[in-house]
C-alpha positions as CSV (number, residue, x, y, z in Angstrom):
1,M,-18.8,-10.9,30.8
2,T,-16.2,-8.2,29.7
3,F,-13.7,-8.6,32.4
4,R,-12.6,-11.1,35.0
5,K,-10.1,-10.8,37.5
6,D,-8.3,-13.8,39.2
7,L,-10.3,-14.3,42.3
8,S,-8.7,-17.9,43.1
9,I,-8.7,-18.7,47.2
10,D,-7.5,-21.4,49.4
11,F,-9.7,-22.4,52.2
12,C,-8.6,-25.2,54.8
13,G,-6.0,-26.1,52.2
14,V,-8.6,-26.9,49.5
15,H,-8.2,-24.7,46.4
16,F,-11.0,-22.7,45.1
17,E,-11.4,-21.0,41.7
18,N,-13.4,-18.6,43.5
19,P,-14.8,-17.9,46.7
20,V,-18.9,-18.4,45.7
21,L,-20.5,-21.8,46.6
22,L,-23.9,-23.1,46.6
23,S,-25.0,-23.6,50.2
24,S,-26.7,-26.7,51.7
25,S,-30.3,-26.3,50.4
26,P,-33.0,-27.0,47.8
27,V,-30.3,-25.4,45.3
28,S,-28.3,-28.3,45.5
29,N,-30.2,-31.0,46.0
30,T,-29.0,-32.8,43.1
31,A,-26.0,-33.3,40.6
32,E,-27.9,-32.4,37.7
33,M,-28.6,-28.9,39.4
34,V,-25.1,-28.4,40.7
35,E,-23.7,-29.2,37.4
36,R,-25.5,-26.4,35.8
37,S,-24.5,-23.9,38.8
38,F,-21.0,-25.2,37.8
39,E,-21.4,-24.1,34.2
40,A,-22.7,-20.7,35.2
41,G,-19.5,-20.4,37.7
42,F,-19.9,-21.3,41.2
43,S,-16.3,-22.6,42.4
44,G,-18.4,-25.6,44.8
45,V,-21.1,-26.9,46.4
46,V,-22.1,-27.7,49.7
47,F,-24.7,-30.6,48.8
48,K,-27.8,-30.7,50.6
49,T,-27.4,-32.3,53.8
50,M,-28.1,-36.0,53.9
51,S,-28.6,-38.6,56.2
52,T,-27.9,-42.6,56.5
53,G,-32.0,-43.0,56.0
54,A,-32.8,-44.6,59.3
55,I,-35.0,-42.1,60.2
56,K,-37.3,-41.4,57.1
57,I,-37.3,-37.8,56.2
58,I,-41.0,-36.4,54.5
59,H,-41.2,-32.9,53.7
60,P,-44.2,-30.6,54.4
61,S,-46.5,-29.2,51.9
62,P,-46.3,-26.4,50.9
63,R,-42.7,-26.1,52.6
64,M,-42.1,-22.3,52.2
65,A,-43.8,-18.7,51.9
66,P,-42.0,-15.6,50.7
67,Y,-41.7,-12.1,52.6
68,H,-42.7,-9.5,50.7
69,Y,-41.6,-5.6,51.6
70,L,-42.9,-2.8,49.5
71,D,-42.1,-3.4,45.9
72,K,-39.1,-5.7,47.0
73,K,-40.0,-9.0,46.1
74,L,-38.4,-12.1,47.9
75,M,-37.0,-10.0,50.8
76,G,-37.0,-12.9,52.9
77,L,-38.2,-16.7,52.6
78,Q,-39.5,-18.7,55.1
79,N,-39.0,-22.6,55.0
80,V,-39.7,-25.9,56.9
81,E,-38.4,-28.3,54.6
82,Q,-36.0,-30.7,56.1
83,I,-32.7,-32.2,55.0
84,S,-32.6,-34.8,52.2
85,D,-35.5,-37.0,51.4
86,R,-33.4,-38.6,49.1
87,S,-31.6,-42.0,49.7
88,M,-28.0,-42.0,51.2
89,A,-27.1,-44.0,48.1
90,D,-28.3,-41.7,45.6
91,N,-26.8,-38.8,47.3
92,L,-23.3,-40.6,47.4
93,A,-23.6,-41.4,43.8
94,D,-24.1,-37.7,42.9
95,L,-21.3,-36.5,44.8
96,K,-18.9,-39.1,43.1
97,Y,-20.4,-38.3,39.8
98,L,-19.8,-34.5,40.2
99,K,-16.0,-35.1,41.7
100,K,-15.4,-37.0,38.5
101,H,-16.9,-34.8,36.1
102,W,-15.9,-31.7,37.6
103,P,-12.5,-32.3,39.1
104,D,-11.5,-28.6,39.5
105,K,-15.1,-27.7,41.5
106,V,-15.1,-28.1,45.2
107,I,-17.3,-30.9,46.6
108,I,-18.7,-30.5,50.0
109,S,-20.5,-33.1,51.4
110,S,-23.2,-31.8,54.4
111,I,-24.2,-34.3,56.8
112,M,-26.4,-34.8,59.6
113,G,-26.3,-37.9,61.9
114,F,-28.4,-38.6,64.9
115,T,-26.2,-41.2,66.5
116,L,-22.2,-41.1,66.7
117,D,-21.9,-43.8,64.5
118,E,-24.1,-42.5,61.9
119,W,-21.9,-39.0,62.1
120,A,-19.2,-41.5,61.5
121,E,-21.0,-43.6,58.5
122,L,-21.9,-40.7,56.3
123,A,-18.5,-39.0,56.7
124,K,-16.5,-42.1,55.8
125,A,-19.0,-42.7,53.0
126,S,-18.9,-38.9,51.6
127,E,-14.9,-39.2,51.8
128,D,-14.7,-42.3,50.3
129,V,-16.8,-41.1,47.1
130,G,-14.1,-38.1,46.6
131,A,-15.9,-35.2,48.7
132,D,-13.4,-32.6,49.1
133,M,-14.6,-31.4,52.5
134,L,-17.5,-32.1,54.8
135,E,-19.8,-29.6,56.4
136,L,-21.6,-30.6,59.6
137,N,-25.2,-29.9,59.9
138,F,-25.4,-28.6,63.9
139,S,-27.8,-26.0,62.6
140,C,-31.3,-26.0,61.1
141,P,-33.8,-24.7,63.1
142,H,-37.0,-26.7,62.1
143,M,-35.8,-30.6,62.3
144,T,-38.2,-32.4,64.3
145,V,-35.5,-35.4,65.5
146,E,-34.5,-35.1,68.9
147,G,-30.7,-34.5,68.7
148,S,-30.6,-32.9,65.5
149,G,-30.3,-29.7,64.1
150,M,-30.1,-26.6,65.8
151,N,-30.6,-28.3,69.1
152,V,-27.1,-30.1,68.7
153,S,-25.7,-26.4,68.7
154,H,-27.3,-25.6,72.1
155,A,-25.7,-28.8,73.8
156,F,-22.1,-28.1,73.4
157,T,-21.0,-31.3,74.5
158,L,-22.8,-33.4,71.9
159,L,-21.7,-31.2,69.3
160,E,-17.9,-31.6,70.3
161,Q,-18.3,-35.4,70.4
162,F,-20.4,-35.4,66.8
163,T,-17.4,-33.4,65.7
164,E,-14.8,-35.6,67.4
165,A,-16.5,-38.8,65.8
166,V,-16.4,-37.3,62.4
167,K,-12.6,-36.5,62.5
168,K,-11.7,-39.5,63.9
169,V,-12.4,-41.5,60.2
170,V,-12.0,-38.9,57.7
171,T,-8.9,-37.3,56.6
172,I,-10.3,-34.4,54.7
173,P,-11.1,-30.9,56.3
174,V,-14.2,-30.7,58.4
175,I,-16.4,-27.4,58.7
176,A,-18.8,-27.1,61.5
177,K,-22.1,-25.2,60.4
178,M,-23.5,-23.0,63.7
179,T,-26.7,-21.4,64.0
180,P,-27.6,-17.9,64.6
181,N,-30.1,-18.8,66.9
182,I,-28.0,-18.8,69.9
183,T,-27.0,-16.0,72.6
184,D,-23.4,-16.4,71.6
185,I,-22.1,-18.4,68.1
186,C,-18.7,-18.3,69.4
187,E,-19.6,-20.8,72.3
188,P,-20.7,-23.5,69.9
189,A,-18.0,-22.9,67.3
190,L,-15.4,-23.4,70.3
191,F,-16.9,-26.7,71.2
192,A,-16.5,-27.8,67.4
193,K,-12.9,-26.6,67.2
194,Q,-12.3,-29.1,70.6
195,G,-13.9,-31.6,68.7
196,G,-11.5,-31.0,65.7
197,A,-13.3,-28.9,63.5
198,D,-10.8,-27.4,60.7
199,A,-13.1,-24.5,59.8
200,I,-16.5,-22.7,60.5
201,S,-19.4,-21.7,58.5
202,A,-21.9,-19.4,59.6
203,I,-25.1,-18.7,59.5
204,N,-27.8,-21.2,59.1
205,T,-31.3,-19.6,58.6
206,V,-33.0,-17.6,61.4
207,S,-35.7,-19.0,63.5
208,G,-38.8,-16.7,62.5
209,I,-42.5,-16.4,61.4
210,V,-42.8,-14.7,58.2
211,G,-46.4,-13.5,58.6
212,I,-49.7,-15.1,60.1
213,G,-52.9,-15.3,57.9
214,L,-55.2,-12.5,58.7
215,E,-58.2,-14.9,58.1
216,D,-57.4,-18.4,59.3
217,F,-55.1,-17.1,62.0
218,T,-52.1,-19.7,60.4
219,P,-48.7,-18.8,60.6
220,L,-47.0,-19.3,57.1
221,P,-46.4,-21.6,55.4
222,N,-49.5,-22.9,56.0
223,V,-49.6,-26.6,56.1
224,F,-52.9,-27.8,55.9
225,G,-54.1,-25.5,59.1
226,K,-50.8,-25.4,61.0
227,G,-47.8,-23.4,60.7
228,A,-44.4,-23.2,62.4
229,M,-41.1,-21.3,63.9
230,S,-39.0,-22.1,61.1
231,G,-35.7,-21.1,59.2
232,Y,-35.9,-17.4,57.7
233,S,-33.3,-16.3,54.8
234,G,-32.5,-13.9,52.4
235,P,-31.5,-10.3,52.3
236,A,-33.2,-9.6,55.6
237,I,-30.9,-11.3,57.5
238,K,-27.3,-10.2,56.1
239,P,-26.6,-7.8,59.0
240,I,-27.3,-11.1,61.4
241,G,-24.9,-12.7,59.3
242,L,-22.3,-10.3,58.9
243,R,-22.1,-9.7,62.7
244,C,-21.7,-13.7,63.3
245,V,-19.2,-13.8,60.9
246,A,-17.3,-11.1,62.7
247,Q,-17.7,-11.9,65.9
248,L,-16.1,-15.7,65.3
249,A,-13.3,-13.7,63.5
250,Q,-12.4,-11.6,66.1
251,N,-12.6,-14.5,68.6
252,N,-9.2,-15.1,69.9
253,E,-9.3,-18.6,70.8
254,L,-11.2,-19.5,67.8
255,Q,-9.0,-18.5,65.0
256,L,-10.0,-21.0,62.5
257,P,-11.3,-20.2,58.7
258,L,-14.9,-19.1,58.0
259,S,-17.7,-19.4,55.5
260,G,-20.0,-16.7,55.2
261,I,-23.7,-17.6,54.8
262,G,-26.9,-15.1,55.2
263,G,-28.8,-12.7,52.3
264,I,-26.3,-12.9,49.7
265,E,-27.1,-11.6,46.4
266,T,-24.6,-9.3,45.2
267,W,-20.9,-9.0,44.7
268,V,-20.8,-6.1,47.6
269,D,-22.9,-8.9,49.7
270,V,-19.9,-10.9,49.2
271,V,-17.4,-8.8,49.6
272,E,-18.7,-7.6,52.7
273,Y,-18.9,-11.1,54.2
274,M,-15.1,-11.5,53.1
275,L,-14.2,-8.3,54.9
276,C,-15.4,-9.3,58.1
277,G,-13.4,-12.6,57.8
278,A,-14.9,-15.1,56.0
279,A,-12.7,-16.7,53.0
280,T,-15.7,-18.3,51.1
281,V,-19.4,-17.7,50.9
282,Q,-22.6,-19.5,50.4
283,I,-25.6,-19.0,48.7
284,T,-29.2,-20.0,48.5
285,T,-32.1,-17.4,48.6
286,G,-30.7,-15.2,46.1
287,I,-30.9,-18.4,43.7
288,I,-34.3,-19.1,44.5
289,H,-34.7,-15.5,43.6
290,Y,-32.8,-14.9,40.6
291,G,-31.3,-18.4,39.3
292,Y,-27.6,-19.7,39.1
293,R,-27.0,-16.7,36.9
294,I,-26.4,-14.4,39.8
295,I,-22.9,-15.6,39.7
296,E,-21.5,-13.8,36.4
297,D,-22.6,-10.4,38.1
298,I,-21.1,-11.4,41.5
299,L,-17.6,-12.6,39.9
300,E,-17.6,-9.5,37.2
301,G,-18.6,-7.1,40.3
302,M,-15.7,-8.4,42.4
303,S,-13.4,-8.4,39.5
304,Y,-13.7,-4.7,39.0
305,Y,-13.6,-4.1,42.9
306,L,-10.2,-5.6,43.0
307,A,-9.0,-3.6,40.0
308,E,-10.3,-0.3,41.0
309,R,-8.1,-0.7,44.3
310,N,-5.0,-2.3,42.9
311,I,-5.6,-5.2,45.1
312,D,-3.8,-8.4,43.7
313,S,-5.8,-11.3,45.1
314,I,-8.8,-11.7,47.0
315,D,-7.2,-13.3,50.1
316,Q,-6.4,-9.6,50.8
317,V,-9.9,-8.6,51.5
318,V,-10.2,-10.9,53.8
319,G,-10.9,-9.5,57.6
320,K,-9.9,-6.0,56.0
321,A,-12.7,-4.6,58.1
322,L,-12.3,-6.1,61.6
323,P,-9.4,-3.6,63.1
324,N,-12.5,-1.0,62.6
325,L,-15.0,-2.9,64.0
326,V,-14.7,-2.0,67.4
327,P,-16.8,-1.8,70.5
328,T,-19.0,1.5,70.6
329,E,-17.2,2.9,73.7
330,Q,-14.0,3.4,71.4
331,F,-15.6,5.7,69.4
332,D,-14.1,9.3,69.3
333,L,-17.2,11.5,70.3
334,S,-15.1,14.6,70.4
335,R,-15.6,14.8,66.8
336,Q,-19.0,15.7,65.9
337,G,-20.7,16.9,62.4
338,A,-24.4,17.5,61.1
339,T,-26.2,16.4,57.6
340,L,-25.7,18.5,54.6
341,Y,-28.7,19.5,52.5
342,D,-27.8,20.3,48.7
343,L,-31.2,22.5,47.9
344,N,-30.8,23.3,44.6
345,R,-32.3,19.7,43.9
346,C,-34.4,19.6,46.6
347,I,-37.9,19.0,45.4
348,G,-40.1,20.1,48.3
349,C,-41.4,16.9,49.6
350,G,-41.3,17.7,53.2
351,Q,-40.0,14.1,54.4
352,C,-37.0,15.2,55.6
353,Y,-38.8,17.9,57.7
354,I,-41.4,15.1,58.9
355,I,-39.0,12.7,60.1
356,C,-36.6,15.0,61.9
357,Q,-39.6,16.5,64.1
358,D,-41.0,13.0,64.7
359,A,-37.7,10.8,65.1
360,G,-34.8,12.8,65.0
361,G,-32.9,15.9,66.5
362,Q,-35.9,18.4,65.5
363,C,-33.3,20.4,63.8
364,L,-35.2,21.6,60.7
365,S,-38.0,24.2,60.3
366,W,-39.9,24.6,57.2
367,D,-40.0,27.4,54.8
368,G,-43.0,27.6,53.2
369,E,-42.7,29.7,50.5
370,T,-39.6,28.1,49.0
371,R,-41.2,24.4,50.2
372,Q,-37.6,23.6,51.5
373,P,-36.0,22.9,55.0
374,V,-34.0,25.6,56.9
375,M,-31.4,23.6,58.9
376,N,-30.1,24.8,62.7
377,E,-26.4,22.9,62.9
378,S,-26.5,23.2,66.6
379,L,-29.2,21.0,67.2
380,C,-28.8,18.5,64.5
381,V,-27.4,15.0,65.9
382,G,-26.1,13.7,62.7
383,C,-28.7,10.3,63.2
384,L,-28.9,11.0,59.1
385,I,-32.7,9.4,59.4
386,C,-33.7,12.4,56.9
387,S,-31.2,11.1,54.2
388,F,-32.5,7.3,54.7
389,V,-36.1,8.7,53.5
390,C,-34.9,11.5,50.6
391,P,-36.4,10.2,47.6
392,I,-33.0,12.0,46.0
393,H,-30.3,9.6,46.1
394,S,-28.5,9.2,43.0
395,P,-26.3,11.3,44.1
396,P,-27.4,11.5,47.4
397,L,-29.2,15.0,48.5
398,I,-28.4,14.9,51.9
399,T,-24.9,13.8,53.2
400,Y,-22.9,14.5,56.3
401,Q,-20.1,16.8,57.4
402,E,-17.8,16.9,60.3
403,I,-18.0,20.4,62.3
404,K,-15.2,21.5,63.6
405,N,-15.3,22.6,67.4
406,K,-18.8,21.4,67.6
407,P,-19.9,21.0,71.0
408,E,-20.6,17.1,72.1
409,I,-23.5,17.7,74.0
410,R,-26.1,19.8,71.5
411,P,-28.3,23.0,73.2
412,P,-31.8,22.0,74.5
413,V,-34.4,22.2,71.5
414,S,-36.2,25.4,72.9
415,Q,-33.1,27.8,72.3
């Protein structure tokens, strides 16, 4: 790495050397794994969710299935993995080891109880071995134990009671982890706040089905002839994660620090979550795809981003996009425009013409001799879908231009 700017940030009174953490998942399952992530540059970990062991956890096999789209590998990941199947004693020993050997890294214990007493026991034990913070897993979409995982986020009073039980026995900050599998993610978050939560993390995986076997008719992952609706993650869910974090950040009643999760692979992803209001972010599927080494590119990219824009510290980025995130009714509809074509670079593939006729404003005609599109600006609706399919994109051949005094409503196509 050739350049590194100070990326440190405070979250719930805890200092992070940078905003990027391992999320609670297979990538944070043991101290040995986490230690390697720290060596690579991650600032902290949300350790894989542990329980007291009162209910035995057995993972299905196989437990994951990929979603590949065209030439993009691992666009999404389906998993049916439960919380940690390791003993509480082993997990606590790992937390203690990590805090002893990596005192400047932030150790967050993710816990899931099934009774008020279990939540309290896990919380107190985590604090006693040196955890800096707690994350309460109210969000796993495929836990099979009643009153656990995502089901808690749907039972608001129970969520509040579990949060309150934890807050009564610890002094360290408590993060409540929310599910996106709900109509309004702010509702359970507000009950977590009433229970005493100091921060909110979002999102956990989106409940989905990554695919169906066309020969055996079994959803993936195929666990010996059976599948299930379960957690879907990866780049495909980032738009949902950004939306949820922004909703939480804009809720005037909530006003808690946020940790963003969902589809993060690059420094751009990290910055976008922070612009939507997250102070820290957590990563899993990106690591499953590329390994812990992705942190090097992320930190370098963030450093250059700050330097190029003369931003002094990363905390100045947090929430910067929120004033520009408005209901569609606040758009200025008096300003209209159209697509702009650099025909000197056109290769004559015709894809823009096809897509404009079949899905756009029908503003393009086709010149068969020059093999180029011909634009009627008055008919162009500025949808830009032609630019989405154009193969020339570095820099883009098709861009957008505002047209002064263009009518808000276009004339009929027949004119």
